[in-house]
N, C-alpha and C positions, 0 to 999 in steps of 0.2 A: 504493499500500499504506500502510495506517495505521501509526502508531507501534506499536500493539498487535501488528499483524501482524508488523512488523519484529522486535519483541521475541520473539514466539513462535518465529518461523522461526530467528532467530540463536541461540536457546537450544540448538538441536540441535547447534550447532557448538562448544560448550564443549569445549576439549581434554581428553583423558583425562589424569588426574593434575594438573589445574589446582588452584591453591591455593584454600583457603577464603577468601573475601573478606568481611571484617567492617567496616561503616562505623560510625564513632563519630559519632553525630548528636544534636544538640539545638539548636534555634534560639536558646536562651538563651546569652548569653555568661557566662564565668566559672564554669562548672559542673564544669570538670575534663576536658573532652574531650581537649585536647592532652596534658595530664599523664598521662591514662589511655593514650592512644595510645603515648606514649614508653615508659611503664613496663610496660604489658601487653606491648608488643612485646619489650622487654628481657627480661621474665620468661619469655615463651614461648621466646625464643632460649636463655635459660639452662637450660631443661629439654629442649633438643634440637631445637626447631623451627627452621626457616629462614624468617625473617620479613622482609617488606617493609612499611615505613610509607610510605604515599603522602600527602604533605602537600598538601591542596587548600584550605588557608586562605591567602589572600593575605598575611596577617601573617607567615607562615612560622615560627611559633614551634616547631612540631615539628622543623623542620630545625635551628634554632638550638639547641634543647634536646638534639639528638643530635650537637652539635659541628660542624655544617656552617656554616663561615663564608660570609656573604653574598657575598663577592668571589669564592668558588670555585664559585658556582652558575651555571656557563656554560650549562647546559641545565636547564629546570625543567618542572614539570607544566604550565605554561602552553604551553610548546613542544609538549608531547605532545598537549594538547587542541585546539590549532589546527592540528595535523597537520604540524608542522615538525620533529619528532624522534620517535623511538620510545621506549617506556618503557625498553627495554634500554639505550639511549644515555644516558638520564637518571639511572638508578639509581646511587647512590654507596654504598660501604661506610661503616660507622660505626665508632666505637671498640669496639663490642660484637661479638664473633664471632657470625656467622650473622644479624646484624641490618643491614639495608640501608635506605636512604631514597631516595625520589624527592622532591627538595626543591621548594619553591615560592618565587615571588618576587611582588613587588607587581603585576607584569603581570597576574596572575590577576584582579585587580579589574575589569579591563575586558573580560574574556572574554565575559560574557553579551551585550554589545552586538555583539561581533565575530562570534559564531556563532549569534545568535538566529534568523536566517533559514534556517539549515541544517537539512535534514530529519533528520539523524542527531545533532542537537545533544545529545540526552539520552544518547547511547550512546557518546560519545567515549572515556570512561574504560573502559567495559566492553570495547570493541573493542581498546584498547591493551593491556589486562591479558590478553586472550585471545591476542593476538599474542606478548606476552612468554611466556606459558605454552607456546606452540608453538615458541619460539626455542631450538634445542639449545645455543646459546652462553650462555644466561641461567642464573643460579642456579635450582635447583629449589625454588622457594618452596613452603612448606606453608601459610603464612598471609600474607594482605595485610590490613593495617589502614589504613583511609582516614580521615584526620583532617579532618573537615568544618568549614567556617566556621560562625559563630554566626548562621545565617539558613537559610531554606528556599529558597535560590536555585537557579539552574541547576547550580551546583557541587554542592550537596547532592543534587539530583535525579540528577546523573551518578553520584555515589557510591552512591545507592540503586539505580539501574538496574544498576550493576555488582556489587552486593553479594549474597551469599547470605543474610546476616542483618545486623541492626542491633544495636549495643551502645549503650544510651542512658545516659550519665553524668547523674546527677541529684543536685544539691546539696542537702544536708539544711538547707533554709531554708524560710521561711514560705510562699513562692509556688512551691514545688517542683512541685506538681501542676498548676499553672495552665497552663503551656505543654505539658504532656504530651498533653492531648487534641488540641491542634493538630498536634503531631508524629505522633500515631497516625493522624489524619485524612490527613496527607500520605503516610504509609506506605501507607495503604489505597489512595489515589489512584495511587501508583506501582505498587502490586501489580496493580491493575485495568488500568492503561494501559500499563505499561512492563516490569514484571518480576513475573510471576505466582507465582514461587517464593520471593519475598522474605518473610522472617520477622523477628520480634523475637527476637534471641538472648537478650537479658537486660538488665535495668536495674541499673546499679551505683550505689549510693549513695555520694556523695563528701563530703569535708570534714565528716565526722561529729565532733561534739564531745561527749564523754560527760558533760561537766560541765554541758551545756546541756539543759534539759528539752524545748526545742523540737526539738532533733535527734532525740531518742527518739520524740517525737510524730510527726515526719515519717516516721520508719522504719516505725512502726505503720500510719500512713495509707497509705503507698505499698504496703506489703505487703498491706493489706486491699484496696486498689484493684486491684493488679496480680498478686496471688497469687504463684505459683511462677515467674513471669517475672522476679522480683527475685532477683539473686544473694544467696547467704548471706553472701559477703564484703562487708564494709563498709570503705571507705577512710577512715581517720581524718584529721582536720585535723592536719598534722604539719609542723613548721618545716623539717625536713630535705628534705621533698618540695618545699617552696617554694623553698629555697635552691638545689637541684640545677641547674635550668636555667641559672642565671647562671654556672655553671661549665661549661656545655655538656655536662652528663652526666645520664643517667637517675639516679634516686635509688638504684637498685640498685648502681651503680658508686660513687656519692657516699658512701653509707652503707648497706651491706647489712643491718646489724643493726637499723636503725631500724624503727619500727612501720609506717611507710608502705611500706617495701620488702617487709616480711614480708606485708603485706596484698595487695600486687600479685602476689607469688608465689602466694598462696592463690587469687587471682582467676584467674590463669593456669591453675592446676590445675582450677578449676571450669569454665573455658571448655572445656578438653580433655574433662572428664568430660561436659559437655553435648553436645559433638561426638560422642563415642562413643555416648552414649545415642541421639542423632538417627540416626546411621548404622545402629545396631542396629534401631531402629524402621523405618527405610526398607528394610532388608533382610528384615524379618519378613514 
């Protein structure tokens, strides 16, 4: 059976009431993927969702930013993907009510070599999340946010194969659009070969500086290029957002009133609105 057959067949087994899985992906580093995963997750939890952040980046910054000390990561997403632990065993609560994290460790950096020859290598995360959704002992997550590494590696492919949709953080900088076409090509390849229902949920513009003409030009260019795929909410460059991870806190806990926190709350509302619209369209 080909991987495409494997994908189509397994799609029928998605548990009822399974969470919506959103992968935060962009092969460029430093665009705000991890910051968005942490703070969008916190904002969704703040408005009543039960959220799991899955850290798939070997650097483990999402885990650190949510206050999970490296010494306490006895099990990680590496253990899940090599089949030595379940997602349920790996999930840890954070300091935010209704927000959980599956932490990562540097072991993830060697995963690709370890499972490259396995036939189900692209579906490890998807299968683990489905097992979690079927586990009566696990929290009833409504959203799973997957923080991807800054590459189009097997880890990112696992995230895309498991996801319902992709959120693309895009920094307001000169080369913002350059990597977008490569990412879109990868999304299309995953859709054809592994996950036919994968969509782009939206593109979130990050690190916007209103004093900078270039930032505004990037916003206009991306909106022209991607149309309504771009969220209305723009995340500003904000010192409080940059400081928060060093305290092991999402910015919403560190400084709720700052511009960055308010932007992530708006983004969470926009994500929910898009979800409602998609459900309504699917039911029509």
